[in-house]
DOMIZA-87945 format. One record per residue: x, y, z of N, C-alpha, C in turn. Coordinates in steps of 0.2 Angstrom, whole numbers, padded with zeros to 4 digits, always signed. Example, Ala and Ser with C-alpha at 12.3 -4.5 7.8 and 13.67 -1.06 7.14 Angstrom:
<tiros>
+0066-0028+0039+0062-0022+0039+0066-0016+0039+0064-0011+0035+0068-0005+0036+0064+0000+0039
</tiros>
This chain:
<tiros>
+0078-0002+0059+0080+0005+0060+0079+0007+0067+0084+0009+0071+0083+0011+0078+0080+0019+0078+0075+0020+0082+0073+0027+0083+0075+0029+0090+0079+0034+0090+0081+0037+0097+0075+0040+0100+0075+0041+0107+0070+0044+0111+0069+0051+0109+0074+0055+0107+0073+0062+0105+0069+0062+0099+0071+0058+0094+0067+0058+0088+0060+0056+0089+0059+0051+0094+0052+0049+0095+0048+0055+0098+0051+0059+0103+0047+0064+0106+0046+0070+0101+0051+0071+0097+0050+0076+0092+0045+0075+0087+0044+0068+0085+0039+0067+0080+0032+0068+0084+0032+0066+0090+0025+0067+0094+0024+0074+0094+0029+0078+0096+0028+0085+0096+0026+0088+0089+0029+0086+0084+0027+0088+0077+0019+0087+0076+0017+0081+0078+0010+0080+0077+0006+0084+0082+0008+0085+0088+0004+0090+0092+0004+0097+0090+0009+0099+0087+0010+0106+0084+0007+0106+0077+0004+0100+0074+0001+0100+0068+0006+0103+0062+0012+0101+0063+0017+0104+0058+0019+0098+0053+0016+0099+0047+0017+0094+0042+0024+0093+0040+0028+0099+0040+0035+0099+0037+0039+0095+0042+0038+0096+0048+0042+0092+0053+0040+0085+0053+0034+0083+0052+0032+0076+0052+0035+0073+0046+0036+0076+0041+0039+0073+0035+0047+0072+0036+0050+0075+0041+0057+0074+0042+0058+0067+0046+0053+0064+0048+0055+0057+0052+0053+0051+0048+0057+0046+0049+0056+0040+0045+0050+0037+0046+0047+0034+0040+0041+0031+0040+0041+0025+0035+0036+0021+0036+0036+0015+0031+0029+0017+0027+0030+0015+0020+0024+0014+0016+0023+0007+0013+0019+0003+0016+0019-0004+0014+0012-0006+0010+0009+0000+0008+0003-0001+0004+0002+0004+0000+0006+0004-0006+0006+0009-0011+0006+0006-0018+0001+0008-0022+0001+0006-0029+0004+0011-0033+0010+0009-0035+0015+0014-0038+0012+0018-0044+0008+0015-0048+0005+0018-0054+0001+0024-0052-0002+0024-0046-0005+0030-0043-0002+0033-0037+0004+0031-0036+0008+0033-0029+0013+0038-0030+0013+0042-0036+0018+0046-0037+0017+0053-0035+0022+0057-0036+0021+0065-0034+0019+0068-0040+0013+0072-0039+0010+0075-0045+0014+0081-0048+0018+0084-0043+0022+0090-0046+0028+0087-0050+0031+0081-0048+0036+0078-0052+0033+0076-0059+0027+0073-0059+0024+0071-0066+0023+0078-0070+0020+0083-0067+0019+0089-0070+0025+0092-0073+0031+0092-0069+0037+0095-0072+0040+0091-0078+0039+0084-0078+0041+0080-0083+0037+0080-0089+0030+0081-0088+0025+0080-0094+0021+0086-0095+0021+0091-0090+0016+0097-0091+0009+0095-0090+0008+0089-0088+0001+0086-0087-0001+0086-0079-0007+0089-0078-0009+0090-0071-0014+0085-0069-0013+0082-0063-0018+0077-0060-0021+0080-0054-0027+0080-0054-0031+0082-0048-0034+0077-0044-0032+0076-0037-0035+0071-0033-0043+0072-0032-0046+0067-0030-0053+0068-0028-0054+0072-0022-0059+0076-0021-0060+0081-0015-0066+0079-0011-0070+0074-0013-0076+0072-0009-0077+0064-0010-0080+0061-0005-0081+0054-0005-0084+0052-0012-0081+0046-0015-0084+0043-0021-0090+0039-0019-0095+0039-0023-0101+0035-0022-0101+0028-0024-0096+0026-0028-0095+0019-0031-0088+0018-0034-0086+0012-0035-0080+0011-0039-0080+0013-0046-0086+0014-0049-0087+0016-0055-0084+0023-0056-0086+0027-0050-0083+0034-0050-0076+0034-0050-0073+0030-0046-0065+0029-0046-0063+0028-0053-0066+0023-0056-0064+0021-0063-0064+0027-0068-0070+0031-0067-0071+0037-0071-0065+0042-0070-0063+0043-0063-0057+0047-0062-0051+0045-0065-0050+0038-0065-0044+0035-0068-0044+0036-0075-0050+0036-0078-0050+0037-0086-0048+0044-0088-0051+0048-0083-0050+0056-0085-0043+0058-0084-0039+0056-0078-0033+0058-0077-0027+0054-0078-0028+0047-0079-0023+0043-0080-0024+0040-0087-0029+0036-0088-0031+0033-0095-0025+0029-0098-0024+0031-0104-0018+0027-0107-0012+0031-0108-0012+0037-0104-0006+0042-0105+0001+0039-0103+0001+0034-0099+0007+0032-0097+0008+0024-0099+0004+0022-0103+0005+0015-0106+0010+0014-0111+0016+0015-0109+0022+0014-0113+0028+0012-0108+0033+0009-0110+0039+0008-0106+0041+0014-0103+0042+0020-0107+0044+0026-0104+0039+0029-0099+0033+0028-0100+0028+0031-0096+0028+0027-0089+0028+0020-0090+0028+0016-0084+0034+0018-0079+0040+0019-0082+0046+0021-0079+0045+0028-0075+0042+0032-0079+0041+0039-0076+0037+0038-0070+0031+0034-0070+0027+0033-0064+0031+0030-0058+0036+0026-0060+0040+0023-0054+0045+0028-0051+0048+0032-0056+0052+0038-0053+0048+0043-0049+0041+0044-0051+0037+0049-0047+0035+0046-0040+0035+0039-0040+0033+0036-0033+0039+0037-0029+0045+0036-0031+0051+0037-0027+0052+0044-0025+0051+0049-0030+0051+0056-0028+0046+0058-0023+0040+0055-0023+0035+0056-0018+0037+0054-0011+0040+0048-0011+0042+0044-0005+0047+0048-0002+0052+0051-0006+0058+0055-0003+0055+0061+0000+0051+0064-0003+0048+0071-0001+0044+0070+0006+0041+0064+0007+0037+0062+0012+0041+0059+0018+0047+0058+0017+0051+0055+0023+0050+0048+0024+0048+0044+0018+0047+0037+0019+0054+0034+0018+0055+0029+0022+0062+0026+0022+0061+0019+0020+0055+0016+0020+0054+0009+0018+0048+0009+0014+0049+0007+0007+0044+0008+0002+0043+0001-0001+0037-0001-0001+0035-0008-0004+0030-0006-0010+0033-0007-0016+0030-0006-0022+0032-0012-0027+0028-0013-0032+0030-0018-0037+0025-0017-0043+0027-0022-0048+0023-0022-0054+0018-0028-0054+0012-0027-0057+0008-0032-0059+0011-0037-0064+0010-0043-0063+0013-0048-0068+0011-0047-0075+0005-0044-0076+0003-0041-0082+0008-0037-0086+0011-0032-0081+0015-0027-0084+0022-0029-0087+0024-0035-0085+0030-0038-0088+0030-0038-0095+0025-0041-0098+0025-0041-0106+0023-0034-0109+0019-0031-0105+0016-0025-0108+0021-0019-0108+0026-0019-0103+0030-0013-0103+0038-0015-0102+0039-0021-0101+0046-0023-0100+0049-0029-0105+0045-0030-0110+0047-0034-0115+0048-0042-0113+0044-0043-0108+0045-0050-0105+0052-0051-0102+0055-0046-0100+0062-0047-0098+0062-0045-0090+0062-0050-0086+0062-0049-0079+0068-0044-0076+0073-0045-0079+0079-0041-0077+0078-0034-0079+0075-0032-0084+0073-0025-0086+0068-0023-0081+0063-0026-0079+0058-0024-0074+0062-0023-0067+0066-0027-0065+0069-0026-0059+0074-0020-0059+0077-0019-0064+0082-0014-0065+0078-0007-0065+0072-0007-0068+0068-0001-0068+0067+0002-0061+0065-0003-0057+0064-0001-0050+0070+0001-0046+0075-0003-0047+0082-0002-0043+0085+0004-0046+0085+0006-0052+0088+0011-0055+0085+0018-0052+0078+0018-0052+0075+0024-0050+0076+0025-0042+0076+0019-0039+0078+0020-0032+0085+0023-0031+0090+0020-0034+0097+0023-0033+0098+0030-0036+0094+0032-0041+0095+0039-0044+0091+0044-0040+0085+0042-0037+0081+0047-0034+0081+0047-0027+0081+0041-0024+0081+0041-0017+0084+0035-0014+0091+0035-0014+0095+0029-0012+0095+0027-0005+0092+0032-0001+0091+0031+0006+0085+0027+0008+0081+0026+0003+0075+0022+0004+0076+0015+0003+0074+0010+0008+0074+0003+0007+0068+0001+0002+0070-0002-0003+0065-0004-0008+0063-0011-0006+0056-0013-0006+0054-0019-0005+0050-0021-0011+0053-0024-0016+0050-0025-0022+0044-0031-0022+0038-0029-0024+0033-0033-0024+0030-0036-0031+0027-0042-0030+0024-0045-0036+0016-0044-0035+0013-0041-0040+0006-0040-0040+0002-0044-0044-0004-0046-0041-0009-0051-0045-0016-0048-0044-0019-0048-0050-0026-0046-0050-0031-0052-0049-0036-0051-0045-0041-0057-0044-0045-0058-0050-0045-0053-0054-0049-0054-0060-0046-0059-0066-0040-0060-0065-0036-0064-0070-0037-0072-0069-0038-0076-0074-0038-0083-0073-0032-0086-0070-0033-0091-0066-0027-0094-0062-0022-0096-0067-0023-0100-0073-0018-0102-0077-0014-0096-0080-0018-0091-0082-0014-0085-0084-0009-0083-0079-0011-0082-0073-0006-0080-0068-0001-0084-0067-0002-0091-0067+0004-0096-0066+0009-0095-0072+0006-0094-0078+0010-0093-0084+0015-0087-0083+0012-0081-0081+0016-0075-0080+0021-0076-0074+0019-0079-0069+0023-0080-0063+0029-0084-0064+0029-0088-0070+0035-0092-0071+0041-0087-0072+0040-0081-0074+0046-0076-0075+0048-0074-0069+0044-0074-0064+0046-0070-0057+0049-0075-0052+0047-0081-0052+0050-0086-0047+0058-0087-0048+0061-0087-0042+0068-0088-0041+0072-0082-0041+0069-0076-0041+0072-0070-0041+0072-0067-0034+0078-0067-0031+0078-0065-0024+0077-0057-0023+0076-0053-0028+0075-0046-0028+0068-0045-0025+0063-0050-0026+0056-0049-0024+0056-0050-0017+0052-0046-0013+0051-0046-0006+0044-0049-0004+0039-0048-0008+0032-0050-0006+0028-0051-0013+0022-0054-0011+0017-0055-0017+0010-0052-0014+0006-0049-0018+0000-0046-0016-0005-0047-0021-0011-0049-0018-0017-0050-0022-0022-0044-0021-0024-0041-0027-0029-0036-0026-0034-0036-0031-0039-0031-0031-0045-0031-0036-0051-0033-0032-0056-0034-0036-0063-0036-0033-0063-0042-0028-0064-0041-0022-0064-0047-0017-0068-0053-0019-0073-0051-0023-0078-0056-0025-0077-0059-0032-0072-0057-0035-0071-0059-0042-0070-0067-0043-0067-0070-0038-0067-0077-0038-0065-0080-0031-0066-0086-0029-0065-0089-0023-0057-0088-0021-0056-0086-0015-0049-0085-0012-0045-0092-0013-0049-0097-0012-0045-0104-0012-0042-0105-0019-0044-0102-0024-0041-0103-0031-0034-0101-0031-0032-0097-0027-0025-0094-0027-0020-0098-0022-0023-0104-0019-0019-0107-0015-0012-0110-0018-0013-0113-0024-0006-0116-0027-0001-0110-0028-0004-0104-0030+0001-0099-0031+0004-0097-0025+0000-0096-0020+0003-0094-0013+0008-0099-0010+0006-0105-0012+0011-0111-0009+0018-0110-0013+0017-0108-0019+0024-0107-0023+0027-0101-0021+0023-0096-0019+0026-0090-0017+0030-0091-0010+0027-0095-0006+0030-0096+0001+0036-0100+0000+0036-0105-0005+0042-0108-0006+0048-0104-0009+0046-0098-0012+0051-0093-0014+0053-0088-0009+0050-0089-0003+0052-0085+0003+0049-0078+0003+0044-0077-0001+0040-0071-0001+0036-0070+0005+0035-0063+0007+0030-0061+0012+0023-0062+0008+0018-0065+0011+0012-0066+0008+0007-0061+0010+0004-0057+0006-0001-0052+0007-0007-0053+0002-0012-0050+0004-0018-0049+0000-0023-0044+0002-0026-0041-0003-0031-0036-0001-0038-0040+0001-0040-0039+0008-0045-0042+0010-0049-0038+0016-0055-0038+0016-0058-0034+0021-0059-0027+0020-0058-0025+0014-0060-0018+0012-0067-0018+0011-0069-0022+0006-0076-0023+0004-0080-0029+0007-0076-0034+0008-0079-0040+0011-0080-0040+0019-0081-0046+0021-0083-0046+0028-0077-0048+0033-0078-0048+0039-0073-0050+0044-0071-0057+0043-0076-0061+0042-0074-0068+0041-0070-0070+0035-0071-0065+0030-0067-0066+0024-0060-0065+0025-0058-0061+0030-0051-0060+0032-0048-0066+0035-0052-0070+0039-0049-0076+0042-0049-0081+0037-0054-0082+0033-0054-0087+0027-0047-0086+0023-0046-0080+0021-0040-0078+0017-0034-0080+0020-0033-0077+0027-0027-0079+0030-0026-0086+0031-0031-0090+0033-0030-0097+0033-0028-0101+0027-0032-0099+0022-0031-0102+0015-0024-0101+0012-0022-0094+0012-0016-0092+0009-0010-0092+0014-0011-0093+0020-0006-0092+0025-0003-0085+0025-0007-0080+0025-0005-0073+0024-0001-0071+0030+0004-0067+0029+0008-0064+0034+0005-0057+0036+0002-0054+0030-0001-0047+0031-0007-0046+0027-0011-0042+0029-0017-0040+0025-0017-0033+0023-0019-0032+0017-0020-0025+0015-0027-0023+0016-0028-0017+0020-0034-0015+0023-0036-0019+0029-0041-0024+0028-0043-0028+0034-0047-0025+0039-0050-0019+0037-0054-0015+0042-0060-0018+0044-0063-0023+0040-0069-0026+0042-0068-0030+0048-0062-0032+0050-0061-0036+0056-0064-0033+0062-0065-0026+0062-0068-0023+0068-0075-0025+0069-0078-0028+0064-0085-0030+0065-0086-0037+0069-0080-0040+0071-0081-0046+0074-0075-0047+0079-0077-0047+0086-0072-0048+0091-0067-0054+0090-0070-0060+0088-0066-0066+0087-0061-0065+0082-0063-0061+0076-0058-0060+0071-0052-0055+0074-0054-0050+0077-0049-0046+0080-0044-0050+0085-0047-0054+0089-0043-0058+0093-0038-0063+0089-0041-0066+0083-0037-0070+0079-0031-0066+0076-0032-0060+0073-0027-0056+0070-0022-0054+0076-0024-0053+0082-0019-0051+0087-0015-0057+0089-0018-0062+0090-0015-0068+0093-0010-0071+0088-0011-0070+0081-0007-0073+0076-0002-0068+0073-0003-0062+0076+0002-0056+0073+0001-0055+0066-0005-0055+0063-0006-0053+0056-0007-0046+0055-0002-0043+0052-0002-0036+0051-0007-0033+0046-0010-0028+0048-0015-0024+0043-0012-0018+0041-0011-0017+0034-0008-0011+0031-0014-0007+0029-0015-0002+0033-0022+0002+0032-0020+0008+0029-0025+0011+0025-0025+0017+0021-0031+0021+0023-0031+0025+0028-0037+0029+0031-0041+0033+0026-0037+0038+0023-0041+0042+0018-0044+0039+0012-0041+0033+0010-0044+0029+0005-0050+0026+0007-0050+0024+0013-0056+0020+0016-0062+0025+0017-0060+0032+0018-0065+0037+0019-0068+0039+0012-0063+0040+0008-0065+0043+0001-0069+0037-0003-0068+0031-0002-0071+0026-0005-0078+0024-0001-0079+0027+0004-0086+0026+0007-0086+0020+0012-0080+0017+0014-0079+0011+0018-0080+0013+0025-0078+0020+0027-0078+0022+0033-0081+0029+0033-0086+0031+0037-0090+0037+0037-0086+0043+0038-0081+0043+0043-0077+0049+0045-0071+0046+0047-0065+0050+0046-0059+0048+0048-0058+0047+0056-0062+0052+0059-0062+0051+0067-0065+0045+0069-0069+0041+0065-0072+0035+0067-0068+0029+0064-0062+0030+0061-0059+0025+0058-0058+0019+0063-0059+0013+0060-0058+0007+0065-0051+0006+0067-0046+0009+0064-0039+0008+0065-0038+0009+0073-0041+0014+0076-0040+0015+0083-0042+0009+0087-0048+0006+0086-0051+0000+0090-0046-0006+0089-0044-0007+0082-0040-0012+0081-0033-0012+0084-0030-0006+0084-0024-0005+0087-0024-0006+0095-0029-0003+0098-0030-0003+0105-0032-0010+0108-0034-0015+0103-0036-0022+0105-0030-0026+0103-0024-0023+0101-0018-0028+0100-0017-0030+0093-0020-0027+0088-0019-0029+0081-0013-0025+0079-0008-0028+0075-0003-0025+0072-0005-0021+0066-0005-0014+0066-0007-0010+0061-0002-0005+0058-0002-0004+0052+0002+0002+0049-0002+0007+0046+0001+0013+0044-0003+0018+0041+0001+0019+0034-0003+0019+0029+0000+0020+0022-0004+0024+0018-0002+0025+0011-0004+0030+0007-0010+0027+0002-0009+0021+0000-0013+0018-0005-0012+0021-0012-0016+0026-0014-0016+0029-0021-0015+0037-0020-0009+0039-0019-0008+0046-0018-0011+0051-0023-0011+0049-0029-0013+0054-0034-0021+0054-0034-0024+0049-0032-0032+0049-0031-0034+0053-0025-0031+0050-0019-0033+0052-0013-0030+0058-0009-0024+0060-0012-0020+0066-0009-0018+0063-0002-0015+0057-0002-0015+0054+0004-0008+0051+0006-0003+0056+0006+0004+0053+0008+0004+0051+0015+0009+0048+0017+0009+0045+0024+0009+0050+0029+0013+0055+0028+0013+0061+0033+0006+0064+0034+0003+0065+0029-0004+0068+0029-0009+0063+0033-0008+0056+0032-0012+0051+0035-0011+0052+0043-0005+0052+0045-0004+0053+0052-0007+0059+0055-0006+0065+0051-0009+0071+0054-0016+0071+0054-0019+0068+0049-0027+0068+0049-0030+0064+0054-0026+0058+0056-0028+0054+0061-0028+0057+0068-0022+0061+0069-0021+0065+0075-0027+0071+0075-0027+0075+0070-0032+0080+0070-0039+0078+0072-0041+0072+0069-0048+0070+0070-0049+0067+0077-0044+0066+0081-0045+0063+0087-0045+0056+0087-0044+0053+0081-0045+0045+0081-0039+0042+0085-0033+0044+0085-0028+0041+0089-0024+0047+0092-0020+0046+0097-0016+0051+0100-0009+0051+0097-0006+0056+0098+0001+0057+0095+0005+0051+0097+0005+0049+0104+0009+0044+0106+0007+0037+0103+0001+0036+0102-0001+0030+0098+0001+0030+0091+0001+0036+0088+0003+0036+0081+0011+0035+0080+0014+0038+0085+0021+0037+0085+0023+0029+0086+0020+0026+0090+0021+0019+0091+0019+0015+0085+0014+0017+0081+0013+0013+0075+0018+0015+0070+0021+0021+0070+0026+0023+0065+0032+0018+0066+0034+0018+0073+0040+0014+0074+0040+0007+0073+0034+0004+0075+0033-0003+0073+0033-0004+0066+0030+0000+0062+0030-0001+0055+0037-0001+0051+0042+0002+0055+0049+0002+0052+0053-0004+0054+0050-0009+0058+0053-0014+0061+0054-0020+0055
</tiros>
């Protein structure tokens, strides 16, 4: 997508004026969005009468996040209809926020749980919501994997996904210490053979060296989070030299206690040292963190300038 200079300056001015409505008018990418928690809460309320409240202060542990999920999500949407509602809510949120490139997808586990082991039904659920709610958005459909699952189980589930050109990328998430990253090499080799963009959650809870290990083992194109890279100049240089994109979620990092304050978020140092970074929402329903709010929060805090943020926005659309 080409961004005209007038648009660019207007986006910069919208940030400087701290005008969230104008910020939402300009195209943005959201490349790190977990759709189950990525939806518009007003849309969900309108459809179900059920109100979801985001967290308002930093969580002390992942167990607190699990408690929030149990309270507000639980099993309420654990049906084919409920899953499709969450997909719709995510497109509604992206449309509202001016997102024009949205990367979301289903965990391999969800195929049998919600889509009758029918890959065509799963693909259609995303494409149908896209066309009905926000046809202007470019959908990049993702295959999701949990680190907690046995490798043989993942290989069995993935048999349904291989060969479908509708999928754009694959992502590995969950506890970074659940099992060695090397266990996933055969899966990522297969994914590369299928032409997928290779991504994984690394460096949110782990170390800077964990990022390098994962990138080299799985031949990653992009890293979800990766903020621990700031701890090691050699890792920063490695990411910059190899153009490994970090899809960063600032409010999530703060509210999960990975960063003390958004004004001190490592995205600024990483960006200024040449690392390719993007700004994303992560879990909208938990962190009240749509992409426009992330840009505005980073600007207001003094973490990045309006011009730097606009540069990140434009590069994220490429």
